[in-house]
N, CA, C and O of each residue as an XYZ file, in Angstrom:
400
protein
N      -9.542     -3.544      8.497
C      -9.703     -3.001      7.166
C     -11.186     -2.719      6.938
O     -12.036     -3.513      7.341
N     -11.499     -1.597      6.297
C     -12.896     -1.311      5.984
C     -13.498     -2.411      5.100
O     -12.771     -3.148      4.435
N     -14.820     -2.512      5.102
C     -15.517     -3.556      4.351
C     -15.267     -3.477      2.847
O     -15.202     -4.507      2.175
N     -15.127     -2.259      2.315
C     -14.884     -2.057      0.881
C     -14.319     -0.657      0.674
O     -14.324      0.138      1.614
N     -13.835     -0.327     -0.514
C     -13.232      0.983     -0.736
C     -14.168      2.182     -0.515
O     -13.691      3.289     -0.267
N     -15.480      1.980     -0.599
C     -16.424      3.078     -0.385
C     -16.648      3.374      1.099
O     -17.189      4.424      1.445
N     -16.238      2.461      1.971
C     -16.405      2.625      3.412
C     -15.332      3.563      3.957
O     -14.222      3.608      3.426
N     -15.651      4.305      5.002
C     -14.709      5.257      5.605
C     -13.469      4.551      6.161
O     -13.522      3.381      6.541
N     -12.353      5.285      6.200
C     -11.115      4.770      6.790
C     -11.356      4.390      8.247
O     -12.194      4.991      8.919
N     -10.619      3.388      8.735
C     -10.659      3.014     10.150
C      -9.232      2.967     10.684
O      -8.287      2.723      9.934
N      -9.083      3.204     11.991
C      -7.760      3.159     12.600
C      -6.988      4.444     12.353
O      -7.492      5.384     11.739
N      -5.759      4.464     12.841
C      -4.898      5.636     12.707
C      -4.185      5.644     11.357
O      -3.764      4.597     10.866
N      -4.052      6.819     10.766
C      -3.285      6.977      9.545
C      -1.812      6.983      9.925
O      -1.351      7.895     10.612
N      -1.070      5.968      9.483
C       0.338      5.844      9.845
C       1.259      6.536      8.858
O       2.286      7.080      9.263
N       0.924      6.531      7.579
C       1.798      7.121      6.574
C       1.021      7.458      5.316
O       0.017      6.822      4.997
N       1.495      8.454      4.618
C       0.969      8.800      3.302
C       2.153      8.942      2.356
O       3.244      9.336      2.767
N       1.932      8.621      1.104
C       2.996      8.801      0.116
C       2.381      9.120     -1.229
O       1.253      8.728     -1.531
N       3.141      9.834     -2.021
C       2.743     10.135     -3.384
C       3.446      9.116     -4.268
O       4.673      9.015     -4.262
N       2.663      8.369     -5.022
C       3.250      7.356     -5.904
C       3.865      8.014     -7.128
O       3.450      9.102     -7.526
N       4.859      7.354     -7.729
C       5.448      7.901     -8.957
C       4.373      8.063    -10.035
O       3.375      7.342    -10.029
N       4.573      9.003    -10.954
C       3.603      9.217    -12.035
C       3.370      7.929    -12.812
O       2.235      7.632    -13.185
N       4.410      7.170    -13.058
C       4.335      5.868    -13.710
C       4.483      4.841    -12.583
O       5.596      4.398    -12.299
N       3.386      4.461    -11.946
C       3.464      3.698    -10.693
C       3.303      2.189    -10.833
O       3.514      1.454     -9.869
N       2.931      1.720    -12.021
C       2.769      0.284    -12.239
C       3.456     -0.117    -13.551
O       3.520      0.666    -14.499
N       3.966     -1.349    -13.581
C       4.560     -1.875    -14.806
C       3.469     -2.139    -15.839
O       2.284     -2.141    -15.503
N       3.856     -2.358    -17.080
C       2.902     -2.755    -18.118
C       2.340     -4.133    -17.764
O       3.046     -4.967    -17.198
N       1.094     -4.365    -18.091
C       0.463     -5.647    -17.798
C       1.137     -6.776    -18.570
O       1.485     -6.633    -19.742
N       1.311     -7.904    -17.880
C       1.861     -9.112    -18.501
C       1.206    -10.309    -17.838
O       1.255    -10.444    -16.615
N       0.598    -11.173    -18.622
C      -0.078    -12.364    -18.104
C      -1.134    -12.021    -17.055
O      -1.329    -12.771    -16.098
N      -1.810    -10.895    -17.234
C      -2.893    -10.508    -16.340
C      -2.461     -9.850    -15.047
O      -3.286     -9.674    -14.150
N      -1.184     -9.476    -14.919
C      -0.699     -8.849    -13.684
C       0.119     -7.598    -13.973
O       0.718     -7.449    -15.038
N       0.123     -6.702    -12.983
C       0.966     -5.510    -13.001
C       1.625     -5.427    -11.625
O       1.009     -5.782    -10.620
N       2.862     -4.963    -11.575
C       3.558     -4.815    -10.295
C       4.003     -3.370    -10.114
O       3.997     -2.579    -11.057
N       4.388     -3.043     -8.888
C       4.830     -1.677     -8.612
C       6.018     -1.309     -9.475
O       6.837     -2.159     -9.824
N       6.103     -0.044     -9.813
C       7.193      0.477    -10.636
C       7.786      1.663     -9.902
O       7.052      2.471     -9.333
N       9.080      1.774     -9.909
C       9.733      2.873     -9.220
C       9.812      2.626     -7.724
O       9.561      1.520     -7.245
N      10.162      3.664     -7.004
C      10.295      3.571     -5.550
C       9.038      4.093     -4.883
O       8.617      5.225     -5.121
N       8.446      3.260     -4.050
C       7.291      3.668     -3.260
C       7.775      3.802     -1.829
O       8.004      2.798     -1.155
N       7.935      5.038     -1.353
C       8.398      5.215      0.015
C       7.894      6.526      0.590
O       7.504      7.442     -0.134
N       7.915      6.585      1.897
C       7.571      7.777      2.666
C       8.763      8.032      3.569
O       9.173      7.146      4.319
N       9.316      9.211      3.507
C      10.532      9.487      4.271
C      10.263      9.742      5.750
O      11.196      9.739      6.554
N       9.001      9.961      6.121
C       8.705     10.244      7.523
C       7.271      9.835      7.857
O       6.322     10.529      7.495
N       7.122      8.709      8.544
C       5.793      8.217      8.918
C       5.060      9.261      9.771
O       5.676      9.977     10.560
N       3.747      9.332      9.598
C       2.932     10.313     10.308
C       2.680      9.953     11.763
O       2.540     10.838     12.606
N       2.621      8.651     12.066
C       2.298      8.204     13.423
C       2.885      6.818     13.660
O       3.317      6.140     12.728
N       2.891      6.415     14.928
C       3.382      5.081     15.302
C       2.225      4.090     15.342
O       1.100      4.447     15.691
N       2.514      2.844     14.981
C       1.513      1.786     15.048
C       1.921      0.617     14.185
O       3.001      0.615     13.594
N       1.049     -0.386     14.111
C       1.293     -1.566     13.284
C       0.410     -1.490     12.049
O      -0.815     -1.433     12.156
N       1.033     -1.489     10.879
C       0.287     -1.417      9.618
C      -0.490     -2.713      9.409
O       0.064     -3.803      9.557
N      -1.772     -2.596      9.066
C      -2.614     -3.766      8.870
C      -3.298     -3.779      7.509
O      -3.620     -4.846      6.987
N      -3.523     -2.598      6.929
C      -4.143     -2.524      5.611
C      -3.672     -1.254      4.915
O      -3.138     -0.343      5.548
N      -3.881     -1.211      3.589
C      -3.513     -0.029      2.819
C      -4.700      0.413      1.983
O      -5.630     -0.355      1.739
N      -4.651      1.657      1.552
C      -5.620      2.193      0.606
C      -4.873      3.041     -0.401
O      -3.986      3.811     -0.033
N      -5.226      2.905     -1.673
C      -4.691      3.769     -2.710
C      -5.828      4.692     -3.126
O      -6.892      4.246     -3.556
N      -5.576      5.995     -2.987
C      -6.606      7.001     -3.235
C      -6.165      8.000     -4.295
O      -4.974      8.229     -4.504
N      -7.140      8.577     -4.945
C      -6.950      9.760     -5.760
C      -7.765     10.824     -5.049
O      -8.986     10.717     -4.928
N      -7.076     11.843     -4.583
C      -7.691     12.860     -3.740
C      -8.238     12.149     -2.496
O      -7.463     11.543     -1.756
N      -9.526     12.206     -2.253
C     -10.088     11.531     -1.078
C     -10.845     10.254     -1.432
O     -11.411      9.612     -0.547
N     -10.865      9.875     -2.704
C     -11.604      8.698     -3.140
C     -10.702      7.471     -3.167
O      -9.683      7.453     -3.858
N     -11.085      6.440     -2.405
C     -10.323      5.194     -2.374
C     -10.693      4.342     -3.579
O     -11.870      4.116     -3.857
N      -9.666      3.871     -4.294
C      -9.877      3.021     -5.461
C      -9.439      1.577     -5.221
O      -9.995      0.658     -5.822
N      -8.450      1.369     -4.351
C      -7.917      0.039     -4.078
C      -7.595     -0.047     -2.588
O      -7.084      0.907     -2.001
N      -7.895     -1.181     -1.988
C      -7.480     -1.437     -0.610
C      -7.117     -2.901     -0.480
O      -7.525     -3.726     -1.297
N      -6.343     -3.223      0.554
C      -5.976     -4.612      0.774
C      -5.147     -4.785      2.029
O      -4.903     -3.834      2.772
N      -4.718     -6.017      2.252
C      -3.917     -6.336      3.433
C      -2.468     -5.910      3.222
O      -1.997     -5.766      2.094
N      -1.784     -5.715      4.333
C      -0.377     -5.336      4.279
C       0.385     -6.154      5.308
O      -0.049     -6.290      6.452
N       1.514     -6.694      4.900
C       2.352     -7.487      5.796
C       3.811     -7.104      5.577
O       4.139     -6.370      4.644
N       4.676     -7.606      6.442
C       6.109     -7.435      6.236
C       6.530     -8.281      5.036
O       5.832     -9.220      4.653
N       7.665     -7.943      4.452
C       8.200     -8.677      3.309
C       8.188    -10.177      3.587
O       8.666    -10.629      4.628
N       7.636    -10.943      2.646
C       7.550    -12.394      2.795
C       6.318    -12.868      3.538
O       6.116    -14.073      3.686
N       5.474    -11.930      4.019
C       4.313    -12.297      4.824
C       3.061    -12.640      4.045
O       2.088    -13.115      4.630
N       3.058    -12.410      2.727
C       1.934    -12.821      1.901
C       0.796    -11.835      1.781
O      -0.254    -12.188      1.243
N       0.958    -10.610      2.260
C      -0.108     -9.621      2.128
C      -0.257     -9.138      0.698
O       0.594     -9.402     -0.151
N      -1.352     -8.423      0.441
C      -1.563     -7.845     -0.886
C      -0.444     -6.851     -1.221
O      -0.044     -6.716     -2.377
N       0.046     -6.167     -0.199
C       1.173     -5.249     -0.324
C       2.139     -5.590      0.797
O       1.708     -5.929      1.899
N       3.440     -5.506      0.534
C       4.401     -5.789      1.597
C       5.302     -4.584      1.852
O       5.701     -3.866      0.936
N       5.601     -4.397      3.131
C       6.470     -3.316      3.614
C       7.765     -3.909      4.118
O       7.846     -5.104      4.404
N       8.776     -3.071      4.226
C      10.026     -3.517      4.825
C       9.855     -3.776      6.324
O      10.618     -4.550      6.902
N       8.852     -3.131      6.969
C       8.618     -3.279      8.400
C       7.207     -2.794      8.705
O       6.878     -1.652      8.382
N       6.368     -3.617      9.314
C       4.993     -3.195      9.618
C       4.873     -2.518     10.979
O       3.850     -1.891     11.256
N       5.877     -2.623     11.828
C       5.879     -1.928     13.124
C       6.514     -0.567     12.904
O       7.738     -0.435     12.864
N       5.668      0.439     12.763
C       6.104      1.760     12.326
C       6.248      2.711     13.504
O       5.384      2.781     14.378
N       7.351      3.437     13.510
C       7.587      4.499     14.488
C       7.344      5.838     13.793
O       7.644      5.981     12.608
N       6.805      6.820     14.517
C       6.601      8.144     13.941
C       7.940      8.671     13.433
O       8.947      8.593     14.136
N       7.951      9.201     12.225
C       9.162      9.748     11.638
C      10.020      8.746     10.892
O      10.982      9.131     10.228
N       9.690      7.467     10.988
C      10.469      6.407     10.330
C      10.257      6.433      8.818
O       9.171      6.784      8.355
N      11.278      6.067      8.043
C      11.107      5.885      6.607
C      10.420      4.548      6.359
O      10.734      3.548      7.005
N       9.482      4.541      5.418
C       8.726      3.336      5.067
C       8.940      3.065      3.590
O       8.868      3.982      2.772
N       9.203      1.803      3.238
C       9.381      1.427      1.845
C       8.481      0.241      1.508
O       8.501     -0.778      2.198
N       7.695      0.380      0.445
C       6.877     -0.713     -0.056
C       7.807     -1.621     -0.855
O       8.488     -1.159     -1.771
N       7.840     -2.903     -0.518
C       8.755     -3.818     -1.202
C       8.078     -4.640     -2.286
O       8.756     -5.138     -3.185
N       6.752     -4.798     -2.227
C       6.056     -5.557     -3.274
C       4.583     -5.185     -3.308
O       3.955     -4.969     -2.272
N       4.043     -5.113     -4.528
C       2.618     -4.883     -4.741
C       2.303     -5.374     -6.140
O       2.987     -5.010     -7.097
N       1.267     -6.202     -6.267
C       0.851     -6.736     -7.556
C      -0.662     -6.630     -7.698
O      -1.403     -6.950     -6.769
N      -1.111     -6.184     -8.854
C      -2.529     -6.233     -9.206
C      -2.694     -7.354    -10.217
O      -1.956     -7.424    -11.200
N      -3.663     -8.235     -9.976
C      -3.914     -9.337    -10.884
C      -5.367     -9.285    -11.335
O      -6.277     -9.172    -10.514
N      -5.575     -9.366    -12.625
C      -6.931     -9.349    -13.185
C      -7.675    -10.610    -12.773
O      -7.074    -11.677    -12.642
N      -8.975    -10.490    -12.572
C      -9.788    -11.648    -12.239
C      -9.654    -12.721    -13.316
O      -9.729    -12.414    -14.506
N      -9.462    -13.945    -12.919
C      -9.341    -15.053    -13.847
C      -7.954    -15.229    -14.446
O      -7.729    -16.154    -15.227
N      -7.017    -14.348    -14.089
C      -5.662    -14.466    -14.652
C      -4.823    -15.470    -13.882
O      -3.660    -15.692    -14.220
């Protein structure tokens, strides 16, 4: 994973997806979770997902670790071993405010 969101991407781009217009739930107790379906119907390349970035255009605003469901990453996928053309579904993502 890059050192911070301002640092250039590293590794192969495995998948891209457009998030729903309403992509996060309303904040409650200092947290927001994914809203709607976050999926990509056809992965761009094969590999093992290790980190994610959420961008607007080419500017990265959020990055973090990614693991399979139940693995404890900042974002979880149904499967981190991705084959080119495979459908990918994000199963969990939460943003928590500092100190919450």
